[in-house]
Every structure is written in C-alpha cells, then in structure tokens.
C-alpha positions as CSV (number, residue, x, y, z in Angstrom):
1,M,1.2,-12.8,21.6
2,K,0.0,-9.3,21.7
3,F,3.0,-8.4,20.7
4,R,3.6,-9.7,18.0
5,H,-0.5,-9.1,17.0
6,A,0.3,-5.3,17.7
7,A,3.6,-5.9,15.3
8,A,1.1,-6.7,12.5
9,A,0.0,-3.0,13.2
10,I,3.1,-1.1,12.4
11,V,2.7,-1.6,8.7
12,T,-0.8,-1.9,8.6
13,M,-1.2,1.4,6.6
14,L,-0.1,1.4,3.2
15,V,-1.6,1.2,0.0
16,M,-5.4,1.3,-0.9
17,S,-5.7,2.9,-4.2
18,A,-6.5,1.7,-7.3
19,A,-4.4,-0.6,-9.1
20,G,-4.1,-4.5,-12.1
21,A,-4.5,-7.3,-12.2
22,Q,-1.9,-10.3,-14.4
23,S,-3.1,-13.2,-16.5
24,V,-2.6,-16.6,-15.8
25,A,-0.5,-16.2,-19.2
26,P,3.3,-15.6,-19.2
27,A,3.7,-11.8,-19.2
28,K,4.5,-10.3,-22.4
29,P,7.8,-8.7,-22.5
30,S,6.4,-5.3,-22.7
31,S,6.4,-2.5,-20.0
32,A,2.7,-3.2,-19.4
33,P,1.7,-5.8,-16.7
34,A,-0.6,-8.9,-17.9
35,P,-4.1,-9.9,-16.2
36,S,-4.3,-13.1,-14.7
37,G,-6.7,-15.9,-13.9
38,T,-6.8,-17.2,-10.5
39,A,-9.8,-16.4,-7.7
40,A,-9.4,-13.1,-6.2
41,K,-9.8,-12.5,-2.8
42,P,-12.7,-11.6,-0.9
43,G,-12.6,-8.2,0.9
44,A,-11.2,-7.3,4.1
45,N,-13.4,-5.7,7.2
46,A,-13.1,-2.3,6.8
47,A,-13.9,-1.7,9.8
48,T,-9.4,-2.5,10.7
49,D,-8.0,1.0,10.0
50,P,-11.5,2.9,8.8
51,A,-9.4,6.3,8.3
52,T,-6.6,4.7,6.2
53,P,-6.3,7.5,3.0
54,G,-6.0,5.7,-0.4
55,M,-3.2,8.3,-1.4
56,P,-0.9,9.6,1.6
57,T,-1.1,13.3,2.7
58,G,1.7,15.8,2.2
59,E,2.5,16.7,5.5
60,Q,5.2,15.0,7.5
61,A,5.4,14.6,10.8
62,T,8.0,16.7,13.2
63,A,11.4,15.9,12.8
64,A,13.1,14.4,16.2
65,T,16.0,11.5,17.7
66,P,14.8,8.9,19.1
67,S,15.0,10.5,22.1
68,G,12.3,12.8,21.7
69,E,14.1,15.7,20.9
70,A,13.1,18.5,17.7
71,G,15.2,19.4,15.0
72,A,17.6,16.2,14.5
73,A,18.8,16.6,10.9
74,L,17.2,14.3,8.6
75,K,19.3,11.8,6.4
76,P,18.1,9.4,4.4
77,G,16.6,6.2,5.2
78,D,19.0,3.4,6.0
79,A,17.9,0.2,5.0
80,T,20.5,-1.6,7.0
81,A,18.8,0.4,10.3
82,G,15.2,0.3,8.9
83,Q,15.6,-3.5,8.9
84,G,16.0,-3.8,12.5
85,K,13.2,-1.6,12.8
86,A,11.2,-3.3,11.3
87,A,11.6,-6.8,12.2
88,V,8.6,-6.5,14.6
89,C,6.3,-5.8,11.4
90,G,6.8,-9.2,10.3
91,A,4.5,-10.9,12.0
92,C,1.4,-9.8,9.9
93,H,3.4,-8.1,7.1
94,G,6.4,-10.6,7.1
95,M,9.8,-10.0,7.3
96,D,10.3,-9.1,3.6
97,G,7.0,-7.1,3.1
98,N,4.9,-10.0,1.1
99,S,2.1,-11.1,4.1
100,T,1.0,-14.2,3.4
101,D,-2.4,-12.7,4.5
102,P,-4.0,-10.7,2.7
103,Q,-5.7,-8.2,5.3
104,Y,-2.3,-6.9,5.7
105,P,-1.0,-4.9,3.2
106,R,2.1,-6.3,1.2
107,L,4.8,-3.7,2.1
108,A,7.6,-4.7,-0.3
109,G,8.7,-2.2,-3.0
110,Q,6.8,0.6,-1.4
111,S,8.6,3.7,-1.5
112,E,10.7,4.8,2.1
113,Q,8.6,8.4,1.5
114,Y,4.8,6.7,1.5
115,I,5.6,4.5,4.3
116,A,7.7,7.3,6.5
117,A,4.5,9.8,5.8
118,Q,2.4,7.0,6.8
119,L,4.2,6.2,9.7
120,A,3.6,10.3,10.7
121,D,0.1,10.5,10.1
122,F,-0.6,7.6,12.5
123,K,1.9,8.9,15.0
124,S,0.0,12.4,14.7
125,G,-3.5,10.6,15.3
126,K,-4.3,12.2,10.9
127,R,-4.6,8.0,10.6
128,M,-6.4,6.1,13.6
129,N,-6.0,2.8,14.5
130,P,-4.8,2.5,18.2
131,V,-2.3,0.0,18.0
132,M,0.0,1.8,15.4
133,Q,-0.6,5.3,17.0
134,G,0.9,3.2,19.8
135,F,4.1,1.6,17.9
136,A,4.2,5.1,16.0
137,Q,4.9,7.2,18.9
138,A,7.9,5.1,20.0
139,L,9.7,6.1,16.8
140,S,11.6,9.3,15.4
141,E,10.7,10.5,11.7
142,Q,14.0,8.9,11.3
143,D,13.2,5.7,12.8
144,M,10.7,5.7,10.6
145,H,12.6,6.6,7.1
146,D,15.1,3.4,8.4
147,V,11.7,1.7,8.2
148,G,10.5,3.1,5.0
149,A,14.5,2.0,2.6
150,Y,14.1,-0.8,4.2
151,F,10.5,-2.3,2.6
152,A,11.3,-0.6,-0.2
153,T,14.6,-2.7,-1.3
154,K,12.4,-5.8,-0.8
155,A,10.7,-7.2,-4.4
156,S,6.6,-7.3,-4.2
157,L,5.9,-10.9,-5.2
158,P,3.5,-11.1,-7.9
159,G,0.0,-11.9,-7.3
160,V,-2.9,-12.8,-9.9
161,A,-6.8,-11.5,-10.5
162,D,-9.4,-13.0,-11.5
163,Q,-10.1,-13.0,-15.0
164,A,-14.2,-12.5,-14.4
165,Y,-13.0,-8.9,-13.6
166,V,-10.2,-8.5,-15.8
167,E,-12.0,-6.7,-18.3
168,Q,-13.7,-4.0,-16.0
169,G,-10.7,-3.6,-13.4
170,Q,-7.9,-3.2,-16.5
171,G,-10.6,-0.6,-17.7
172,L,-10.9,2.1,-14.6
173,Y,-7.7,1.2,-13.9
174,R,-6.2,2.4,-17.8
175,S,-9.2,4.6,-18.8
176,G,-11.6,5.4,-15.8
177,D,-15.2,6.0,-17.1
178,V,-15.6,9.8,-18.4
179,D,-19.4,9.4,-18.2
180,R,-19.1,8.9,-14.4
181,G,-16.4,11.1,-13.4
182,I,-13.8,8.4,-13.2
183,P,-10.5,9.3,-13.1
184,A,-7.7,6.6,-14.8
185,C,-6.1,5.3,-11.6
186,M,-2.8,5.1,-13.7
187,A,-2.4,8.9,-13.8
188,C,-0.5,8.8,-10.6
189,H,0.1,5.2,-9.8
190,G,1.7,5.0,-13.2
191,P,0.7,2.2,-16.0
192,D,3.1,-1.1,-14.0
193,G,1.1,0.2,-10.2
194,R,5.0,1.8,-9.4
195,G,3.8,4.8,-7.8
196,N,5.1,8.1,-7.6
197,P,7.2,8.7,-4.6
198,G,7.8,12.3,-5.3
199,A,4.8,12.4,-5.0
200,H,3.5,10.4,-2.3
201,Y,1.9,8.1,-4.2
202,P,1.6,4.7,-3.2
203,Q,2.5,1.4,-4.9
204,L,-0.5,-0.8,-6.0
205,T,1.5,-3.3,-8.0
206,S,0.6,-6.8,-6.9
207,Q,-0.8,-5.2,-3.7
208,H,-4.0,-8.4,-1.7
209,A,-7.1,-7.9,-3.7
210,K,-8.8,-7.8,0.1
211,Y,-6.9,-5.4,1.4
212,T,-7.7,-2.8,-1.5
213,E,-11.2,-3.3,-1.6
214,S,-11.5,-2.5,2.3
215,R,-9.8,0.0,1.9
216,L,-11.7,1.8,-0.9
217,K,-14.9,0.9,0.4
218,A,-13.7,2.8,3.5
219,L,-12.7,5.7,2.0
220,R,-16.1,5.8,0.1
221,E,-17.4,6.0,3.4
222,R,-15.5,9.2,4.7
223,D,-16.3,12.3,4.8
224,P,-14.4,14.6,2.1
225,A,-14.3,17.7,4.8
226,Q,-12.5,15.9,6.8
227,A,-9.6,14.8,4.8
228,G,-6.0,16.5,4.1
229,P,-6.1,17.1,0.1
230,H,-4.3,14.0,-1.5
231,T,-7.1,11.7,1.0
232,K,-9.9,14.3,-0.4
233,I,-9.2,13.4,-4.1
234,M,-9.4,8.8,-3.1
235,V,-12.6,9.6,-0.9
236,E,-13.8,11.7,-4.0
237,V,-13.0,8.8,-5.9
238,A,-14.5,6.4,-3.9
239,K,-17.3,7.3,-3.9
240,K,-18.2,6.6,-7.2
241,L,-17.1,2.8,-7.7
242,D,-19.9,0.6,-6.9
243,D,-19.2,-2.9,-5.4
244,K,-18.5,-4.5,-8.4
245,D,-16.3,-1.3,-9.6
246,I,-14.5,-2.1,-6.2
247,A,-14.4,-6.1,-6.8
248,A,-12.4,-5.7,-10.2
249,V,-10.4,-3.0,-9.8
250,A,-8.8,-4.6,-6.4
251,S,-8.8,-7.7,-8.1
252,Y,-6.8,-6.3,-11.2
253,I,-4.4,-4.6,-8.9
254,E,-3.4,-8.2,-7.0
255,G,-2.3,-9.1,-11.2
256,L,-0.8,-6.3,-11.6
257,H,2.9,-6.0,-12.1
258,T,6.0,-5.7,-14.4
259,N,7.5,-8.3,-16.3
260,E,11.3,-7.3,-13.7
261,P,12.7,-11.0,-12.0
262,V,12.0,-12.0,-8.7
263,P,15.5,-12.3,-7.5
264,A,15.9,-16.3,-6.4
265,A,15.6,-17.3,-2.6
266,A,19.0,-17.9,-1.4
267,P,19.7,-21.8,-1.1
268,A,19.5,-23.1,2.4
269,S,22.7,-23.9,4.0
270,P,23.2,-28.0,4.2
C-alpha cells in the first residue's frame, strides 16, 4: 500500500492555473468548448503540495543517464518506454492519466514538456512534496520525458461544470477582469485549454475542479519573491482572485473541452 500511495504522487503535480467549463447541452460544432450543468466538486487540500505552481518554471534538470552520469544526450520522449515507467502513477492518476479521485490531477493529454519540467522541479526541490521528490530522484531527465510522452498520447476525458458557475467562470477565463487587473486565462492556456507546450504552459481542459481550486488557493498564499518567473505570474494572478472567483473558474475548467471525439474503448476479449 505504501508503494501505491507514493505512486500517486508521481504525477500529482500538474495543472493548476485557470480553465473553463462545458455545458450539459451537447457541444456545438465549433472550436470553442461548451459549458456544462453538473455540480462542481468541492475544493482540495492545498497542503498536499503547497508549492505547486499554476504554471511551470522554464528551468530544466541537468541531463543524466539512469545511472546518474551527467551529460547524456537527451532524445525526444518515447511513449512506449514511458508506459512502463509511468505504471506506478496509475494508482492515483489512472493508467491512462484520467484520475477518478478529484484530489489527483488528470494527466491525460498533458504535454511532455510540462510533465518533464515538473518532475525535474520535484527532483531539484524547486517544488516541495516529499513523496514526489522521492520518486523523482530515481528518474533521469530521459525518464521524465518518456513518462511525459506517454501521458501526452492519452485523451483527456471531458468533465462537466456546475451551471451556476459557468457565467462567472467563463468571463474570467475568456476575458479576465480589467478593473481588477486579472488577465484572461486563455491568453496563456488557449481558448480550449490545451495550453502551450513550447512555452510550458499546461493543459487545463477537463481538469478536476477540486484539484484546480486547491492549487489556485495554494498559489494565492505564496510569496512572489520566492517564486520562479513563470510561477510568479500565477501567484500574482491568484492573489487577485477571491474564493468565489476560484470556485467559478475551477468549475469552468472542468467542463472545458473541445469537440474532438474520445476514442472508444477496445471491446473486452470473450
């Protein structure tokens, strides 16, 4: 059981900025996500990973071979190799990266770059979580990219949002609040919440509202002076959000999705 709980941590790191929501009504055939009308989940425990950034830092860990020798040439992540390396993550995040427990983030569809950067930050101590640090210490930079490549190949299952939050959440996500100096979330994370892999801005689409809410609240409590450049952006934004703002945008995020079909599960063997 200790191994399974620790496993959970190996990817409890991702996504935590702003995002959007879908509607109970069928998605419209446009590129914009649709809002939804199911009750949003409650907030999560911010103490789980108080240092989790809403956006990743740009620094990367020093390249190393599995044996720890520095200087190994880094290859693009190998999803096939990553599947085996990510098996331990499945206990909490789901074998396909779609966690069923809302306190653990969905990793399916998250970019290789973002996952690798977060694992590197856990290993270096830039992100503090004892369990995650323990697992990350055993990973080379190549391992981190392989794990990231594996989850990047998976489809994030669409979530739903509380209809009561859709209007406010959608406004913050798409337009921000000029009067309060709050930028639109989609400026960095995209109109459909897919993020920007090149800039290491994480995917937000369909993320559990409970997880996103906990991360935004944790960011709100951070000292900007102690945060890296990317994290500092989210710290400054989160400090301008009240509890209702956070609940609304987190709920909207969970329902945010594209109209891309989710691949059907393979039929069970007779």
